[in-house]
C-alpha positions as CSV (number, residue, x, y, z in Angstrom):
1,M,-4.7,-17.3,25.0
2,T,-5.6,-13.8,25.9
3,K,-2.0,-13.0,24.7
4,F,-2.3,-14.6,21.5
5,N,-5.6,-13.0,20.7
6,A,-4.3,-9.9,21.3
7,Y,-1.6,-9.5,18.8
8,T,-3.8,-11.8,16.0
9,P,-4.5,-8.5,14.6
10,Q,-1.0,-7.7,14.4
11,L,0.1,-11.2,13.0
12,A,-2.7,-11.0,10.6
13,L,-1.0,-7.3,9.2
14,I,2.6,-9.3,8.6
15,F,1.0,-12.4,7.0
16,I,-0.5,-10.1,4.3
17,T,2.4,-7.8,4.0
18,M,3.8,-11.3,2.9
19,I,1.4,-11.4,-0.1
20,W,1.6,-7.8,-0.6
21,G,5.3,-8.0,-1.3
22,G,4.5,-11.1,-3.2
23,T,2.4,-8.8,-5.6
24,F,5.0,-6.1,-7.3
25,L,6.6,-8.6,-8.5
26,A,2.8,-10.4,-10.5
27,V,2.1,-7.0,-11.2
28,Q,5.5,-6.2,-13.4
29,Y,4.7,-9.6,-15.3
30,A,1.0,-9.1,-15.6
31,L,1.6,-5.2,-18.1
32,N,3.3,-7.8,-20.5
33,F,-0.4,-8.9,-21.2
34,S,-2.3,-5.5,-20.3
35,S,-1.9,-1.7,-19.9
36,P,-1.9,-0.5,-16.7
37,M,-4.9,1.4,-15.1
38,F,-7.4,-1.5,-17.1
39,F,-4.7,-4.1,-15.0
40,V,-5.6,-2.0,-11.4
41,G,-9.5,-2.0,-12.6
42,C,-9.8,-6.0,-13.6
43,R,-7.8,-6.6,-9.9
44,F,-10.3,-4.6,-8.0
45,A,-13.0,-5.5,-9.6
46,V,-12.2,-9.5,-8.7
47,A,-11.1,-8.6,-5.6
48,A,-14.9,-6.2,-5.2
49,L,-17.2,-9.9,-6.5
50,V,-15.0,-12.1,-3.9
51,I,-16.2,-9.6,-1.3
52,L,-19.8,-9.1,-2.0
53,L,-20.8,-12.2,-2.3
54,I,-19.6,-13.3,0.7
55,S,-21.4,-9.8,2.1
56,M,-24.6,-9.8,0.2
57,K,-27.4,-9.9,3.5
58,S,-25.4,-7.1,5.1
59,M,-25.4,-5.0,2.3
60,A,-28.6,-3.7,2.4
61,G,-28.0,-2.0,5.1
62,L,-25.4,0.1,3.3
63,T,-25.5,3.8,4.8
64,L,-24.6,7.2,3.2
65,K,-21.3,7.2,6.2
66,E,-20.3,4.1,4.7
67,T,-20.7,5.0,0.9
68,L,-18.4,8.0,1.8
69,A,-15.9,5.8,3.4
70,G,-16.0,3.7,0.8
71,T,-15.7,6.0,-1.5
72,A,-13.3,7.9,-0.3
73,I,-10.7,4.9,0.5
74,G,-11.3,4.0,-2.8
75,L,-10.2,6.7,-4.6
76,M,-7.0,6.4,-2.9
77,I,-6.5,3.0,-3.8
78,A,-6.8,4.1,-7.2
79,I,-5.1,6.6,-7.2
80,G,-2.0,4.7,-5.2
81,Y,-2.0,1.4,-7.0
82,G,-2.6,3.3,-10.8
83,T,0.8,5.1,-10.1
84,Q,2.4,2.1,-8.7
85,T,1.2,0.3,-11.8
86,I,2.5,2.7,-14.2
87,G,5.2,3.6,-12.3
88,L,6.1,-0.8,-12.8
89,Q,7.1,-0.3,-15.9
90,T,9.9,1.5,-16.0
91,I,11.8,0.2,-12.6
92,L,12.1,-2.4,-11.4
93,S,9.7,-4.3,-8.7
94,S,12.0,-4.0,-5.6
95,E,12.6,-0.5,-6.3
96,S,9.0,-0.1,-6.5
97,A,8.4,-1.5,-3.4
98,F,11.5,0.7,-1.6
99,L,9.8,3.4,-2.7
100,T,6.5,3.3,-1.4
101,A,8.1,2.0,1.6
102,L,7.8,5.7,2.5
103,Y,4.1,6.3,3.3
104,V,5.1,4.5,6.3
105,P,7.3,8.3,7.8
106,L,4.8,9.9,5.9
107,V,1.5,9.0,8.1
108,P,3.0,10.3,11.2
109,I,3.9,13.3,9.4
110,L,0.5,13.8,7.6
111,M,-1.6,12.9,10.9
112,W,0.1,16.1,12.0
113,V,-1.1,18.2,9.6
114,I,-4.4,16.8,8.9
115,F,-5.1,15.6,13.4
116,Q,-2.4,17.8,15.0
117,K,-0.6,14.9,16.2
118,R,2.5,16.1,16.8
119,P,5.2,13.5,15.5
120,S,8.4,12.4,17.9
121,L,11.8,12.8,17.7
122,M,12.2,9.4,16.4
123,T,9.4,10.3,13.6
124,W,11.5,13.0,12.0
125,I,14.6,11.4,12.5
126,G,13.2,8.1,10.4
127,S,12.3,9.9,7.8
128,A,15.2,11.8,8.0
129,L,16.9,8.3,6.5
130,A,13.9,6.9,4.5
131,F,14.8,10.4,2.8
132,T,18.5,9.8,3.1
133,G,17.8,6.4,1.4
134,L,15.5,7.3,-1.1
135,V,18.2,9.5,-2.6
136,F,21.1,6.9,-2.6
137,L,18.1,4.5,-3.9
138,T,17.1,6.8,-6.8
139,G,21.1,7.3,-8.3
140,N,21.5,10.5,-7.2
141,D,23.7,12.7,-4.8
142,F,22.3,16.0,-2.4
143,S,23.3,18.3,-4.4
144,S,20.6,17.5,-7.3
145,I,17.2,15.5,-7.3
146,N,16.6,14.3,-10.7
147,L,14.0,11.2,-10.8
148,N,12.3,9.8,-14.0
149,Y,8.7,9.4,-14.5
150,G,8.5,5.7,-12.8
151,Q,10.5,7.2,-9.7
152,M,8.5,10.2,-9.3
153,L,4.9,8.6,-10.2
154,T,6.1,5.3,-7.2
155,L,6.2,8.8,-4.6
156,I,3.0,9.7,-5.3
157,C,1.9,6.3,-4.9
158,A,3.6,6.6,-1.2
159,F,1.8,9.6,-0.6
160,V,-1.9,8.3,-1.8
161,I,-1.1,4.8,0.5
162,A,-0.2,7.3,3.8
163,L,-4.0,8.9,3.2
164,E,-5.3,5.5,3.2
165,I,-4.2,4.1,5.8
166,I,-5.1,7.1,7.9
167,L,-8.4,6.9,6.4
168,I,-8.7,3.2,7.1
169,G,-7.8,4.0,10.4
170,Y,-9.8,7.1,11.5
171,F,-13.0,5.1,9.7
172,A,-12.2,1.6,11.7
173,G,-15.3,0.9,13.8
174,K,-17.2,3.3,13.0
175,V,-18.9,1.4,9.7
176,N,-19.5,-1.7,8.2
177,L,-16.2,-3.7,7.5
178,R,-18.2,-5.7,4.8
179,R,-19.5,-2.7,3.5
180,V,-17.2,-0.6,3.1
181,T,-14.6,-2.7,2.1
182,V,-17.6,-4.1,-0.3
183,V,-17.8,0.1,-1.7
184,Q,-14.4,1.2,-1.6
185,L,-12.9,-2.2,-4.7
186,V,-16.0,-1.3,-6.6
187,V,-15.5,2.2,-6.6
188,A,-11.1,1.8,-6.8
189,S,-12.1,-0.9,-10.0
190,G,-14.6,2.0,-11.9
191,L,-12.0,4.5,-11.1
192,S,-9.7,2.6,-12.4
193,F,-11.7,1.7,-15.6
194,A,-12.4,5.4,-15.8
195,S,-9.5,6.6,-15.9
196,M,-7.7,4.4,-19.2
197,P,-8.2,7.2,-21.7
198,L,-7.1,9.6,-19.1
199,V,-4.0,8.0,-18.7
200,G,-4.0,7.1,-22.9
201,E,-4.9,3.7,-23.0
202,H,-7.8,4.0,-25.5
203,S,-8.4,-0.1,-26.9
204,I,-9.0,-2.5,-23.9
205,P,-5.9,-5.7,-24.4
206,T,-5.8,-8.7,-26.5
207,F,-7.8,-11.1,-24.7
208,S,-5.2,-13.9,-23.0
209,W,-5.4,-16.6,-20.5
210,P,-2.2,-15.6,-18.3
211,L,-4.1,-11.9,-18.1
212,V,-7.0,-13.9,-16.3
213,M,-4.9,-15.7,-14.1
214,I,-2.6,-13.2,-12.9
215,A,-6.1,-10.9,-12.5
216,V,-7.8,-13.2,-10.6
217,G,-5.0,-13.8,-8.4
218,L,-4.2,-11.0,-7.4
219,G,-8.0,-10.2,-7.5
220,L,-7.7,-12.6,-4.2
221,A,-4.8,-11.2,-2.8
222,S,-6.4,-7.8,-3.2
223,A,-10.0,-9.0,-1.1
224,L,-7.5,-10.7,1.5
225,I,-5.4,-7.2,1.7
226,Q,-8.3,-4.7,2.2
227,F,-10.5,-6.8,4.1
228,V,-7.4,-7.7,7.1
229,M,-6.7,-4.0,6.5
230,N,-9.8,-2.7,7.7
231,W,-10.6,-5.8,10.3
232,A,-7.4,-5.2,12.3
233,Q,-7.0,-1.6,11.7
234,R,-10.1,-1.6,14.0
235,M,-7.2,-2.4,16.9
236,V,-4.0,-1.0,15.7
237,D,-3.8,2.6,15.1
238,P,-2.2,3.6,12.3
239,S,1.1,4.5,13.0
240,R,1.6,1.2,14.2
241,A,-0.1,-0.4,11.1
242,A,2.5,1.4,9.0
243,I,5.4,0.0,10.7
244,I,4.1,-3.9,10.1
245,Y,3.6,-3.0,6.4
246,A,7.3,-2.4,6.2
247,G,8.0,-5.8,6.0
248,E,6.7,-5.1,2.7
249,P,9.4,-4.1,0.7
250,V,11.7,-6.9,2.5
251,W,9.6,-9.0,0.7
252,A,9.3,-7.5,-2.4
253,G,13.1,-7.8,-2.7
254,L,13.2,-10.4,-1.9
255,F,11.0,-11.8,-4.5
256,G,13.1,-9.8,-6.6
257,R,15.9,-11.0,-5.9
258,I,14.1,-14.5,-6.6
259,A,13.4,-13.7,-9.9
260,G,16.8,-12.7,-11.0
261,E,16.5,-9.0,-10.4
262,R,19.6,-6.9,-9.1
263,L,19.3,-3.7,-7.6
264,P,22.6,-1.6,-7.7
265,L,24.9,-1.7,-4.6
266,L,24.0,1.9,-3.4
267,A,20.2,1.4,-4.8
268,L,20.5,-1.8,-1.8
269,F,22.0,0.6,0.8
270,G,19.4,3.0,0.5
271,G,17.4,0.5,0.4
272,L,18.4,-0.9,3.6
273,L,18.9,3.1,4.9
274,V,14.1,3.3,4.3
275,V,13.5,0.5,5.9
276,L,15.9,1.7,8.8
277,G,14.1,4.6,9.1
278,V,10.5,3.2,8.9
279,L,11.7,0.4,11.8
280,V,13.5,3.6,14.2
281,S,10.6,5.8,13.5
282,E,8.3,3.0,15.5
283,L,11.0,3.3,18.0
284,K,8.8,6.0,19.7
285,L,5.8,3.8,20.9
286,K,7.7,1.5,23.2
287,F,10.5,4.1,24.1
288,F,7.1,6.3,25.5
289,E,5.9,2.9,26.9
290,K,8.7,2.0,28.9
291,K,8.8,5.6,30.2
292,K,5.7,5.7,31.5
293,E,5.8,2.0,32.6
294,S,9.3,4.0,34.9
């Protein structure tokens, strides 16, 4: 029982990764009824309301540190999901998921830049594999790499989500989970609505029930994902959490294929290299554990 409890946070992250993988296709469908940033704002407004309703009693103790932590994480969420959603207007949901997965090798590299935690050799090998996969996935060759608008925005998304994971890991255990989750979701929603004019969204989409249902459904999913991420990363370090999240493009690819998406063979190979690079970068953990035991 004790061993199971030790793995519970990781199992929880695996579960939300499956849900996360399914959101790409749902978001792309929602864009038939809404502009990107308006939908992101609605999605996180629903998520914020859900978490707020179950956290009312604890909100009275909100501190400045928790407000700043939630604001920083919320900013990353707004930029990350905003760029990803805009990108989904021009690329397939499965391609978006594979490109987003590049945040995994980015996490240890950014931790090196920010906290001087030097990445292992396996991290660099994994990053090289992931970069090679990126080239094939986007239909480029190594002589010249040209990314379209959607691909470029999704790469920005990957970078920002890596920062989000690092911030969550940094503040985990130092702040109240529920209060910070409410703040970050409110900030993410507010910034998304505020940024609408900046990205050319000057009007609110026409009301439609499909949009309401998708926004509510993804809002509930976002509430669960953000809450579990904040809770589980108290016990799971950012690099290992990022590895677990690597299953997200696999699930997104599966859901996309069921829906009829068909990536070219070379792009599929590139996607597999991205996932392989993500997994290879995790080998350092097990390798060093075995080395210490011997």
